[in-house]
C-alpha positions as CSV (number, residue, x, y, z in Angstrom):
1,M,0.0,0.0,0.0
2,N,1.5,3.3,-1.0
3,I,1.4,6.5,1.1
4,Q,-1.4,8.1,-0.9
5,T,-3.7,5.1,-0.8
6,E,-3.2,4.8,3.0
7,A,-4.0,8.4,3.4
8,I,-7.3,8.1,1.4
9,L,-8.3,5.1,3.5
10,Q,-7.7,7.0,6.7
11,K,-9.0,10.4,5.9
12,G,-10.9,10.1,2.6
13,F,-10.2,12.6,-0.1
14,L,-9.8,15.6,2.2
15,D,-6.1,16.3,1.2
16,I,-6.5,15.7,-2.5
17,E,-7.4,18.7,-4.7
18,T,-8.6,18.5,-8.2
19,D,-8.0,21.0,-10.9
20,P,-10.8,23.6,-10.6
21,Q,-10.8,24.0,-14.4
22,K,-11.5,20.3,-14.8
23,D,-14.9,19.3,-16.2
24,L,-15.9,16.7,-13.7
25,F,-19.0,15.6,-15.6
26,A,-16.8,14.8,-18.7
27,E,-14.1,13.2,-16.6
28,I,-16.6,10.9,-14.9
29,E,-18.0,9.8,-18.2
30,K,-14.5,9.0,-19.4
31,L,-13.8,6.9,-16.3
32,K,-17.1,5.0,-16.7
33,K,-15.9,3.8,-20.1
34,Q,-12.3,3.2,-19.1
35,K,-13.2,1.2,-16.0
36,R,-16.5,-0.4,-17.2
37,A,-18.1,1.4,-14.2
38,I,-21.7,2.1,-13.3
39,V,-22.7,5.0,-11.0
40,L,-25.8,4.1,-8.8
41,A,-27.3,7.1,-6.9
42,H,-30.0,7.4,-4.4
43,Y,-32.7,10.1,-4.8
44,Y,-31.3,11.9,-1.8
45,Q,-28.0,12.7,-3.4
46,E,-27.1,16.2,-4.4
47,P,-28.4,17.2,-7.9
48,D,-24.9,17.1,-9.6
49,I,-24.5,13.5,-8.6
50,Q,-28.0,12.6,-9.7
51,D,-27.3,14.2,-13.1
52,V,-24.2,12.1,-13.7
53,A,-25.6,8.8,-12.4
54,D,-26.4,5.9,-14.7
55,Y,-29.3,4.9,-12.4
56,I,-31.2,6.9,-9.8
57,G,-33.6,5.1,-7.4
58,D,-34.8,4.2,-4.0
59,S,-33.5,1.3,-1.9
60,L,-35.5,-1.4,-3.8
61,G,-34.6,-0.1,-7.2
62,L,-31.0,0.3,-6.3
63,A,-30.9,-3.3,-4.8
64,Q,-32.4,-4.6,-8.0
65,K,-30.0,-2.7,-10.2
66,A,-27.0,-3.8,-8.2
67,A,-28.2,-7.5,-8.5
68,T,-28.3,-7.4,-12.3
69,T,-25.5,-5.0,-13.4
70,D,-22.7,-6.4,-15.6
71,A,-20.4,-3.5,-14.7
72,E,-17.0,-4.3,-13.3
73,L,-16.9,-1.3,-10.9
74,I,-19.9,-0.3,-8.9
75,V,-19.7,3.3,-7.7
76,F,-22.4,3.7,-5.1
77,A,-23.5,7.3,-4.4
78,G,-25.5,6.8,-1.3
79,V,-24.8,5.7,2.3
80,H,-22.8,2.8,3.7
81,F,-25.6,0.2,4.1
82,M,-26.5,0.7,0.4
83,A,-23.0,0.1,-0.8
84,E,-22.8,-2.9,1.5
85,T,-26.0,-4.3,-0.1
86,A,-24.4,-3.9,-3.6
87,K,-21.3,-5.8,-2.3
88,I,-23.5,-8.6,-0.8
89,L,-25.1,-9.1,-4.2
90,N,-21.8,-8.7,-6.2
91,P,-19.0,-10.5,-4.3
92,D,-16.7,-10.6,-7.4
93,K,-17.1,-6.9,-8.3
94,K,-15.4,-3.9,-6.7
95,V,-17.8,-1.7,-4.9
96,V,-16.7,1.8,-3.9
97,L,-18.4,4.6,-1.9
98,P,-17.3,8.3,-2.4
99,D,-17.2,9.0,1.4
100,L,-16.8,6.0,3.8
101,R,-18.2,8.2,6.6
102,A,-21.6,8.4,4.9
103,G,-23.5,6.3,7.4
104,C,-27.1,6.2,8.4
105,S,-28.8,7.3,11.7
106,L,-31.4,4.6,11.3
107,A,-28.9,1.8,10.7
108,D,-26.8,3.1,13.6
109,S,-29.9,2.8,15.9
110,A,-29.7,-1.0,15.7
111,P,-26.4,-2.3,17.1
112,A,-26.1,-6.0,16.1
113,D,-25.2,-7.2,19.6
114,L,-28.3,-5.5,21.2
115,F,-30.5,-6.7,18.4
116,K,-29.3,-10.2,18.7
117,A,-30.3,-10.2,22.4
118,F,-33.6,-8.6,21.5
119,K,-34.3,-11.4,19.0
120,Q,-33.4,-14.1,21.5
121,K,-36.3,-12.8,23.7
122,H,-38.7,-13.6,20.9
123,P,-37.5,-17.0,19.6
124,D,-40.7,-17.9,17.8
125,H,-40.8,-14.6,15.8
126,L,-39.7,-14.2,12.2
127,V,-37.5,-11.2,11.6
128,I,-38.3,-8.7,8.8
129,S,-35.8,-5.9,8.6
130,Y,-36.0,-2.7,6.7
131,I,-33.1,-2.5,4.2
132,N,-31.8,0.6,6.0
133,C,-29.7,-1.5,8.3
134,T,-26.2,-2.9,8.5
135,A,-25.0,-6.2,7.0
136,E,-24.9,-7.6,10.6
137,I,-28.6,-6.9,11.1
138,K,-29.4,-8.3,7.7
139,A,-27.6,-11.5,8.7
140,L,-29.9,-11.8,11.8
141,S,-33.0,-11.4,9.6
142,D,-35.3,-13.7,7.8
143,I,-36.5,-11.3,5.1
144,I,-35.4,-7.8,4.1
145,C,-37.9,-5.2,2.9
146,T,-38.0,-1.6,1.6
147,S,-40.6,1.1,2.1
148,G,-41.9,0.3,-1.4
149,N,-42.4,-3.5,-0.9
150,A,-42.8,-3.8,2.9
151,E,-46.6,-4.3,2.8
152,K,-46.4,-7.1,0.3
153,I,-43.5,-8.7,2.2
154,I,-45.6,-8.7,5.4
155,E,-48.7,-10.0,3.6
156,S,-46.6,-12.9,2.3
157,V,-46.1,-14.2,5.9
158,P,-48.9,-16.3,7.4
159,K,-51.1,-14.2,9.8
160,D,-50.5,-16.6,12.7
161,Q,-46.7,-16.1,12.4
162,P,-45.4,-13.5,14.9
163,I,-43.0,-10.9,13.5
164,I,-40.2,-8.7,14.7
165,F,-39.9,-5.6,12.6
166,A,-36.6,-3.6,12.7
167,P,-35.1,-1.1,12.8
168,D,-37.6,1.7,12.0
169,K,-40.4,2.1,14.6
170,N,-42.3,4.7,12.6
171,L,-42.4,2.5,9.4
172,G,-43.3,-0.5,11.6
173,A,-46.2,1.3,13.3
174,Y,-47.5,2.5,9.9
175,L,-47.3,-1.1,8.6
176,N,-49.0,-2.5,11.6
177,K,-51.9,-0.1,11.0
178,K,-52.0,-0.9,7.2
179,T,-51.8,-4.7,7.6
180,G,-53.7,-5.2,10.9
181,R,-50.6,-7.0,12.4
182,E,-49.1,-6.6,15.8
183,M,-45.5,-6.8,14.9
184,V,-42.9,-6.3,17.7
185,L,-41.0,-3.2,16.8
186,W,-37.4,-2.3,17.4
187,N,-37.0,1.2,18.7
188,G,-35.1,2.9,15.9
189,A,-35.7,5.9,13.7
190,C,-34.3,8.1,10.9
191,M,-33.1,11.5,12.1
192,V,-34.4,13.3,9.0
193,H,-37.9,11.9,9.0
194,E,-38.4,12.5,12.7
195,I,-37.5,16.2,12.4
196,F,-40.6,17.5,10.6
197,S,-42.8,19.9,12.5
198,L,-46.5,19.3,12.4
199,E,-47.2,22.9,13.6
200,K,-45.1,24.4,10.8
201,I,-46.6,22.1,8.2
202,T,-50.1,23.1,9.3
203,K,-49.1,26.8,8.9
204,L,-47.6,26.0,5.5
205,K,-50.8,24.3,4.4
206,I,-52.8,27.4,5.4
207,R,-50.6,29.5,3.2
208,H,-50.8,26.9,0.4
209,P,-54.4,25.6,0.7
210,K,-54.4,23.7,-2.6
211,A,-51.0,21.9,-1.9
212,K,-51.0,18.2,-1.1
213,L,-48.7,16.8,1.6
214,L,-46.7,13.9,0.4
215,A,-44.9,11.9,3.2
216,H,-42.5,9.0,3.5
217,P,-43.7,6.3,6.0
218,E,-40.6,6.8,8.1
219,C,-42.2,10.0,9.3
220,E,-43.9,10.1,12.7
221,E,-47.5,9.2,13.0
222,A,-48.7,12.8,13.5
223,I,-47.3,13.8,10.1
224,L,-48.7,10.7,8.4
225,N,-52.1,11.4,9.8
226,V,-52.4,14.6,7.9
227,A,-50.7,13.4,4.7
228,D,-52.6,13.3,1.4
229,F,-50.3,10.5,0.1
230,I,-47.8,8.2,1.9
231,G,-45.2,6.2,0.0
232,S,-41.6,5.4,-0.7
233,T,-39.4,8.0,-2.6
234,T,-40.2,6.3,-5.9
235,Q,-43.9,6.1,-5.1
236,I,-43.9,9.8,-4.1
237,L,-42.2,10.7,-7.3
238,K,-44.7,8.7,-9.4
239,Y,-47.6,10.2,-7.6
240,S,-46.5,13.7,-8.3
241,Q,-46.2,12.9,-12.0
242,Q,-49.7,11.2,-12.3
243,D,-51.6,13.6,-10.0
244,D,-53.2,16.8,-11.3
245,T,-52.4,19.0,-8.3
246,K,-49.9,21.8,-9.0
247,E,-48.4,22.3,-5.5
248,Y,-47.0,19.8,-3.1
249,I,-45.4,19.9,0.4
250,V,-42.9,17.1,0.5
251,A,-42.0,15.4,3.8
252,T,-38.9,13.5,3.0
253,E,-35.2,14.3,2.3
254,T,-34.9,17.3,0.0
255,G,-32.8,15.4,-2.6
256,I,-36.0,14.0,-4.1
257,L,-37.2,17.4,-5.1
258,H,-34.6,17.6,-7.9
259,Q,-36.2,14.6,-9.7
260,M,-39.7,15.8,-8.9
261,Q,-38.9,19.2,-10.5
262,L,-37.2,17.7,-13.5
263,N,-40.2,15.5,-14.2
264,N,-42.8,18.2,-13.4
265,P,-41.3,21.5,-14.5
266,L,-44.7,23.3,-14.2
267,K,-45.4,22.2,-10.7
268,T,-44.3,23.6,-7.3
269,F,-42.6,21.5,-4.7
270,I,-42.1,22.8,-1.1
271,P,-39.9,21.0,1.4
272,A,-41.7,20.3,4.6
273,P,-40.3,22.4,7.4
274,P,-38.4,20.9,10.3
275,N,-38.8,21.7,14.0
276,N,-35.5,23.5,14.1
277,S,-34.2,26.8,12.6
278,C,-32.9,25.2,9.4
279,A,-34.9,25.9,6.3
280,C,-34.3,22.4,4.8
281,N,-34.2,18.7,5.6
282,D,-31.0,17.3,4.3
283,C,-29.5,14.0,5.4
284,P,-26.0,15.0,6.6
285,H,-24.8,11.5,5.8
286,M,-26.1,11.5,2.2
287,K,-24.7,14.9,1.6
288,L,-21.2,13.9,2.5
289,N,-20.9,12.6,-1.0
290,T,-19.9,15.3,-3.6
291,L,-19.2,15.3,-7.3
292,E,-15.5,15.8,-6.6
293,K,-15.4,12.9,-4.2
294,L,-17.3,10.8,-6.8
295,Y,-14.7,11.6,-9.4
296,L,-11.8,10.8,-7.1
297,C,-13.5,7.7,-5.9
298,M,-13.7,6.4,-9.5
299,Q,-10.1,7.5,-10.3
300,Y,-8.5,5.8,-7.3
301,E,-11.2,3.0,-6.9
302,L,-11.3,3.8,-3.2
303,P,-12.7,3.6,-0.5
304,E,-13.7,0.0,-1.3
305,I,-16.4,-2.0,0.5
306,I,-14.8,-5.1,1.9
307,M,-16.9,-7.9,3.6
308,D,-16.1,-11.2,5.2
309,E,-17.6,-14.0,3.1
310,P,-19.6,-15.7,6.0
311,L,-21.3,-12.4,6.8
312,R,-22.0,-11.7,3.1
313,L,-23.6,-15.1,2.6
314,A,-25.7,-14.7,5.8
315,A,-26.8,-11.2,4.8
316,K,-27.6,-12.3,1.2
317,K,-30.3,-14.9,2.2
318,P,-32.9,-12.4,3.4
319,I,-32.2,-10.1,0.5
320,D,-32.7,-12.9,-2.0
321,R,-36.0,-13.7,-0.2
322,M,-37.1,-10.1,-0.6
323,L,-36.3,-10.1,-4.3
324,Q,-38.2,-13.4,-4.8
325,I,-41.3,-12.2,-3.0
326,S,-41.1,-8.8,-4.8
327,K,-40.9,-10.6,-8.2
328,A,-43.9,-12.9,-7.3
329,A,-45.9,-9.8,-6.3
330,G,-45.1,-8.1,-9.6
331,L,-42.9,-5.4,-8.0
332,I,-40.0,-6.5,-10.2
333,G,-40.4,-6.7,-14.0
């Protein structure tokens, strides 16, 4: 390992500067061809990264794309658990993440050792885990789900089979209400989706009486109760395209607004206000990735996601089960 590689692994790309005159969009396109690389980006990434990505999607779409790509290098513009999922599905391919510090507050809310002890207290329960979790939690699960397919996943399980749902308590409570189940919920949550202010949203709706509130099911129940539509990021995007309303208040991470505006240039999208003094709702982890870091990540093929094979195999089983159920339910073409 040379000095520069070691420095990147320890500190990321903080000490590496790129030529300010360099056209990063053009350079990234060159690197894609040279390295047979694909750039996968989540909807919550900054607009520049979305614009240069080969595929933009939510957790389900990204997992499906990662499972079928023939690229030799997978550049994952998202957070750590997403890049882990790509590696789980592609053991023989190199998977890199622009900033290794891009974690997830929801994934961090479920430490594997504590969850294992929690699971042991409910030995007869089947474990369904939201994909926003670490590889270690996936390995302790029976089936993985996303916000887009969770209801179908739960409905595939016999009604007399008790279930543990982890790690998002808000999504779990919403699904209990939707399916009539009484799943045991792990007490985890996403910092972005818990920050929305019902009071400020109510005042915003008074100023925009014709606007519809679109909310992600990771939001707290008080927000979901007043939402006009609840769905995953992809479902929210599709709804805004198919619905006739001209104004929307959007209760999820602000990155999705870029695609919503591109697909609906004549409509107005307003980020739902948080309960703090900030005017936006950005995930600090998602926004660690930048176009410059993406370029350097492709150039150096670092930082790379490395995973022990026993862990990878254990984590892959519930993901495979999710993809099988999703296909049978018509959620995968």
